[in-house]
C-alpha positions as CSV (number, residue, x, y, z in Angstrom):
1,X,156.6,146.8,59.4
2,X,154.3,146.8,62.5
3,X,156.0,146.3,65.9
4,X,156.6,142.6,66.5
5,X,156.4,140.8,69.9
6,X,157.5,137.4,70.7
7,X,156.0,135.3,73.5
8,X,157.4,132.0,74.9
9,X,156.7,130.2,78.2
10,X,160.3,129.0,78.4
11,X,163.4,130.8,77.2
12,X,164.7,127.9,75.1
13,X,161.6,128.2,72.9
14,X,162.9,131.5,71.5
15,X,165.4,129.5,69.4
16,X,162.6,128.8,67.0
17,X,162.0,132.5,66.3
18,X,165.6,133.8,66.4
19,X,165.9,133.5,62.6
20,X,163.2,136.2,62.2
21,X,164.4,138.2,65.2
22,X,167.9,138.5,63.8
23,X,166.5,140.0,60.7
24,X,163.8,142.4,62.0
25,X,164.2,142.7,65.8
26,X,161.3,142.9,68.1
27,X,160.3,142.7,71.8
28,X,160.2,139.6,73.9
29,X,157.3,139.3,76.4
30,X,158.4,138.0,79.8
31,X,155.4,137.0,82.0
32,X,157.4,136.9,85.3
33,X,160.8,137.8,86.8
34,X,162.2,134.3,86.4
35,X,161.8,134.3,82.7
36,X,163.0,137.9,82.4
37,X,166.2,137.0,84.2
38,X,166.6,133.8,82.1
39,X,166.2,135.9,79.0
40,X,169.0,138.3,80.2
41,X,171.2,135.3,81.1
42,X,170.9,133.2,78.0
43,X,170.2,135.7,75.2
44,X,173.2,138.0,75.8
45,X,174.8,139.7,72.8
46,X,171.7,139.1,70.6
47,X,170.4,142.6,70.5
48,X,169.7,144.2,67.1
49,X,171.0,147.7,66.3
50,X,167.6,149.1,65.3
51,X,166.3,148.2,68.7
52,X,168.8,150.4,70.6
53,X,170.9,149.5,73.6
54,X,169.5,147.0,76.1
55,X,171.2,145.7,79.2
56,X,173.6,142.8,78.4
57,X,172.7,143.4,74.7
58,X,169.7,141.1,74.9
59,X,166.6,141.4,72.9
60,X,164.3,144.2,74.0
61,X,161.8,142.8,76.5
62,X,158.8,143.7,78.6
63,X,156.7,142.3,81.5
64,X,153.2,141.4,80.6
65,X,150.8,138.7,81.7
66,X,149.1,136.7,78.9
67,X,145.7,137.8,80.2
68,X,146.6,141.5,79.8
69,X,148.1,142.2,76.3
70,X,145.4,144.7,75.3
71,X,147.7,147.7,75.1
72,X,149.9,146.0,72.4
73,X,149.7,147.2,68.8
74,X,151.3,145.1,66.1
75,X,152.0,141.4,65.7
76,X,152.4,138.8,68.4
77,X,154.3,135.7,67.5
78,X,153.9,132.8,70.0
79,X,156.2,129.9,70.6
80,X,153.9,128.4,73.2
81,X,150.4,126.9,73.1
82,X,148.9,129.5,75.2
83,X,145.8,131.7,74.9
84,X,146.8,135.3,74.5
85,X,144.3,138.0,75.4
86,X,144.9,141.0,73.1
87,X,142.9,143.6,71.2
88,X,142.1,142.0,67.9
89,X,141.5,145.5,66.4
90,X,145.1,146.5,67.1
91,X,147.0,143.2,67.0
92,X,147.4,140.0,64.9
93,X,148.7,136.8,66.4
94,X,150.8,134.1,64.8
95,X,151.5,130.6,66.2
96,X,154.9,129.1,65.4
97,X,155.3,126.6,68.3
98,X,158.7,125.1,69.2
99,X,159.0,121.8,67.3
100,X,157.1,119.5,65.1
101,X,157.6,116.2,66.6
102,X,155.3,113.3,67.5
103,X,154.3,114.4,71.1
104,X,151.0,116.2,71.5
105,X,150.8,119.9,72.0
106,X,151.6,120.9,75.6
107,X,150.2,123.6,77.7
108,X,146.5,124.2,77.2
109,X,144.5,121.9,75.1
110,X,145.0,121.9,71.3
111,X,141.9,124.1,71.1
112,X,144.0,127.0,72.3
113,X,145.5,126.9,68.7
114,X,142.2,128.0,67.4
115,X,142.6,131.4,69.1
116,X,145.4,132.5,66.8
117,X,144.9,134.6,63.6
118,X,147.5,132.7,61.6
119,X,149.9,129.7,61.9
120,X,153.3,129.4,60.2
121,X,153.3,125.9,58.8
122,X,156.6,124.1,58.5
123,X,155.4,121.2,56.3
124,X,152.9,118.4,55.7
125,X,153.9,116.7,59.1
126,X,152.9,119.9,60.9
127,X,149.5,119.8,59.1
128,X,149.1,116.1,60.0
129,X,149.9,116.9,63.6
130,X,147.1,119.5,63.6
131,X,144.7,117.0,62.1
132,X,145.4,114.4,64.7
133,X,144.7,116.9,67.3
134,X,141.1,117.0,66.1
135,X,140.9,120.7,65.4
136,X,139.9,122.5,62.2
137,X,141.8,125.6,61.2
138,X,140.6,127.6,58.2
139,X,142.9,127.2,55.2
140,X,143.6,130.9,54.9
141,X,145.1,131.0,58.4
142,X,147.7,128.3,57.5
143,X,150.7,130.0,56.0
144,X,153.2,127.7,54.3
145,X,156.7,128.9,55.4
146,X,158.9,125.9,55.9
147,X,161.2,125.4,58.9
148,X,162.7,128.7,59.9
149,X,165.6,127.1,61.7
150,X,166.7,125.2,58.6
151,X,167.8,128.3,56.6
152,X,171.0,128.9,58.6
153,X,172.1,125.3,58.1
154,X,171.2,125.1,54.4
155,X,172.9,128.4,53.8
156,X,176.2,127.3,55.3
157,X,176.2,129.7,58.3
158,X,177.9,127.2,60.5
159,X,181.5,126.1,60.5
160,X,182.4,122.6,61.8
161,X,185.9,123.6,63.0
162,X,184.5,126.6,64.9
163,X,182.0,124.4,66.6
164,X,184.6,121.9,67.6
165,X,186.5,124.7,69.3
166,X,183.4,125.8,71.1
167,X,182.9,122.3,72.6
168,X,186.6,121.9,73.3
169,X,186.9,118.7,71.2
170,X,190.4,117.4,71.5
171,X,190.5,114.4,69.1
172,X,189.2,115.8,65.8
173,X,189.8,112.5,64.0
174,X,187.1,110.8,65.8
175,X,183.4,110.7,64.7
176,X,181.1,112.8,66.8
177,X,177.9,111.2,68.2
178,X,175.2,113.6,69.3
179,X,172.9,112.4,72.1
180,X,169.9,114.8,72.3
181,X,167.1,113.2,74.4
182,X,163.8,114.9,75.5
183,X,162.8,115.2,79.1
184,X,160.4,113.4,81.4
185,X,157.4,114.7,79.3
186,X,157.9,112.2,76.6
187,X,159.7,109.7,78.9
188,X,163.1,111.1,77.8
189,X,166.0,108.6,78.1
190,X,168.6,111.0,79.5
191,X,168.7,109.5,83.1
192,X,168.4,106.0,81.7
193,X,171.3,106.1,79.3
194,X,173.7,109.0,80.0
195,X,176.0,107.0,82.2
196,X,176.0,104.0,79.8
197,X,176.5,106.1,76.7
198,X,179.5,107.9,78.3
199,X,181.1,104.6,79.2
200,X,180.4,102.6,76.1
201,X,180.8,105.3,73.3
202,X,183.7,107.4,74.5
203,X,186.3,104.7,73.9
204,X,185.4,104.9,70.2
205,X,183.8,108.3,69.5
206,X,183.5,111.8,70.8
207,X,180.1,112.0,72.6
208,X,178.2,115.3,72.5
209,X,175.4,115.5,75.0
210,X,172.7,118.0,74.4
211,X,170.0,117.4,77.1
212,X,166.5,119.0,77.0
213,X,166.3,122.5,78.5
214,X,164.6,121.1,81.6
215,X,167.5,118.6,82.2
216,X,170.3,121.0,81.7
217,X,170.8,121.3,85.5
218,X,172.3,117.8,85.5
219,X,175.2,118.8,83.2
220,X,177.6,119.8,86.1
221,X,176.8,116.5,87.9
222,X,177.5,114.3,84.8
223,X,180.7,116.3,84.1
224,X,182.0,115.7,87.6
225,X,181.0,112.0,87.5
226,X,182.8,111.5,84.1
227,X,186.0,113.3,85.5
228,X,186.0,111.1,88.6
229,X,185.7,107.9,86.5
230,X,188.4,109.0,84.1
231,X,186.0,109.3,81.2
232,X,187.3,111.5,78.4
233,X,185.9,112.5,75.0
234,X,182.4,113.5,76.4
235,X,181.3,117.1,75.7
236,X,178.1,119.1,76.7
237,X,176.1,121.6,74.8
238,X,173.7,123.7,76.9
239,X,170.3,124.1,75.1
240,X,169.5,127.2,77.2
241,X,172.6,129.2,75.9
242,X,171.0,130.2,72.7
243,X,173.6,132.7,71.7
244,X,176.4,130.1,71.5
245,X,174.8,126.7,71.5
246,X,172.4,126.7,68.6
247,X,170.9,123.3,67.8
248,X,172.0,123.7,64.2
249,X,175.6,124.2,65.4
250,X,175.5,120.8,67.1
251,X,174.1,119.3,63.9
252,X,177.1,120.6,61.9
253,X,179.7,119.1,64.3
254,X,178.0,115.7,64.7
255,X,178.1,112.6,62.4
256,X,175.2,110.8,63.8
257,X,172.4,111.5,66.3
258,X,170.7,109.4,68.9
259,X,167.4,110.7,70.4
260,X,164.0,109.4,71.6
261,X,160.7,111.2,71.3
262,X,162.2,114.7,70.9
263,X,161.2,116.8,67.9
264,X,164.9,117.2,67.2
265,X,164.6,113.8,65.4
266,X,162.8,115.5,62.6
267,X,164.9,118.7,62.7
268,X,168.1,116.6,62.3
269,X,166.8,115.5,58.9
270,X,168.1,118.7,57.4
271,X,171.7,117.4,58.2
272,X,171.1,114.4,56.0
273,X,173.1,112.3,58.6
274,X,172.3,109.0,60.3
275,X,169.7,108.8,63.1
276,X,169.1,106.1,65.7
277,X,166.1,106.2,67.9
278,X,166.4,105.1,71.6
279,X,163.0,103.5,72.1
280,X,161.1,104.3,75.2
281,X,157.6,103.4,76.5
282,X,155.9,106.8,75.9
283,X,152.5,106.0,74.4
284,X,150.8,109.3,73.9
285,X,152.3,110.0,70.5
286,X,150.5,111.4,67.4
287,X,149.3,109.0,64.8
288,X,151.5,109.7,61.7
289,X,151.4,108.1,58.3
290,X,154.4,105.8,57.8
291,X,156.0,108.2,55.3
292,X,156.1,110.9,58.1
293,X,157.1,108.6,61.0
294,X,160.8,108.6,61.6
295,X,160.5,105.4,63.7
296,X,159.6,103.6,60.5
297,X,162.8,104.6,58.7
298,X,165.8,104.4,61.1
299,X,167.5,101.8,63.3
300,X,166.1,101.4,66.8
301,X,167.9,101.0,70.1
302,X,166.0,99.1,72.7
303,X,168.8,98.8,75.2
304,X,169.5,95.2,74.4
305,X,171.8,95.8,71.3
306,X,175.5,96.4,71.3
307,X,175.3,100.2,70.7
308,X,178.7,100.5,69.1
309,X,177.9,97.7,66.6
310,X,174.6,99.4,65.8
311,X,176.2,102.7,65.2
312,X,178.9,101.2,62.8
313,X,176.2,99.3,60.9
314,X,174.2,102.6,60.7
315,X,177.2,104.4,59.3
316,X,177.6,101.7,56.6
317,X,173.9,101.9,55.6
318,X,173.9,103.9,52.4
319,X,170.2,103.3,51.8
320,X,169.4,105.1,55.0
321,X,170.7,108.4,53.7
322,X,168.4,108.2,50.7
323,X,165.4,107.4,53.0
324,X,166.2,110.2,55.4
325,X,166.4,112.7,52.5
326,X,163.0,111.6,51.3
327,X,161.6,111.9,54.8
328,X,162.9,115.5,55.0
329,X,161.0,116.6,51.9
330,X,157.9,114.6,52.9
331,X,157.7,116.3,56.3
332,X,158.9,119.8,55.5
333,X,158.1,122.4,52.8
334,X,160.7,124.0,50.5
335,X,164.1,123.3,52.3
336,X,165.6,126.0,50.1
337,X,167.1,128.3,52.8
338,X,164.4,131.0,52.2
339,X,161.8,130.3,54.9
340,X,162.7,133.4,56.8
341,X,162.2,135.5,53.7
342,X,158.7,134.0,53.2
343,X,157.9,134.7,56.9
344,X,159.0,138.4,56.7
345,X,157.2,138.8,53.4
346,X,154.0,137.7,55.2
347,X,154.7,139.9,58.2
348,X,155.0,143.0,55.9
349,X,151.6,142.1,54.3
350,X,149.7,142.2,57.6
C-alpha cells in the first residue's frame, strides 16, 4: 500500500480515522506546534508496530503547512474541510470529515470539498448534506464505505463493565444517561443545561457528561462545583482523550442520550437506544428529508418539560426503538461491521 497521511485541524477529529489507522498505520500531519503537542498528549499508546517507535507511542507525525504538501507521495486522508496543496501526480486525496450531522461544513466554504480526488461516503444522509451544500461531485469520486466508526461497536469490541470501571461508576444498578452537546458553533446547550441536568438527573440516574472537544476545559470546574454542592453520580468523559474515551465506549455504557445539534445524534443510532434532543435556537441547519431528520423521530426537550418524566416516558416508548433502527439504515450504508474493510480495499486499489 502507498504511504498514508492523515490531516486534521483539531486532534479530536482523528477519532473518525482511527479505525483505519489501527489497521494500516500512517503519518499524522500537524500544521503547528500546538497541534503536535496535543497529538502527543491525547494519542498516547496508539502507535502501530509497523510504524516503528515514536515518542509516547503516538502515531508517527510530521510538521507541514497545508499550503506546502508537495513533497508527499501516497494518499492524504483529510478529516477537515481544508484545501490541501499537494502534487496530484504523486498523491491522491480523500475527504472523510468528522461527522455527518445537520450543521453546515465548517472551515472553508463547501467548495473546498471539490478539491478532493475522492470522498468516503457514510450513507444517503451524507449525500443529502452534499446536495444541500449546492456542490456537484462526480459520481466516480463518491466511494460508498459506510460509517467507519460503527464497525467496533457492531463487532462487539466494547465491554460495558470495563467502561463502567473507566468512568468510576459506583452504582451499577442505575440507568446511565449520556449528555453529549455540541459547542457554541451550533448553539450547544452545555452551559445552558449542565448545572440543571446534574441537579435534576443524578437523584435518579448516573449522568455521563461528554462535552464537545472545545468545551472540555470546563470539566474541572463542573467537577469542583458538583463536589461542593454534594452532587454524586455525575461522571465525565474527555472527548480529547481518544486512546481511552472513545465515543463508542460511551455509547456502550449509556442507556439513553441527550444531545442538541451535534452529529453524535446520528452516530448514536448504531446503539439502537433512546435519544432526546435538547432543542436550541440554531437556525443554520441543513435541509433534510423527514426520513433523515432525527428531530422528526425523537422526543424534544425545550426546557419547559419535567426531564425525568420525559426520560421515563422515552424508555417506555417501544415504537421509538423501531423508528430509530429504520433511521439508522436510512441514513447510513451497510451497518455490517465491515466499513473499514471496504475503505482499505479502496486504498489498496489506488
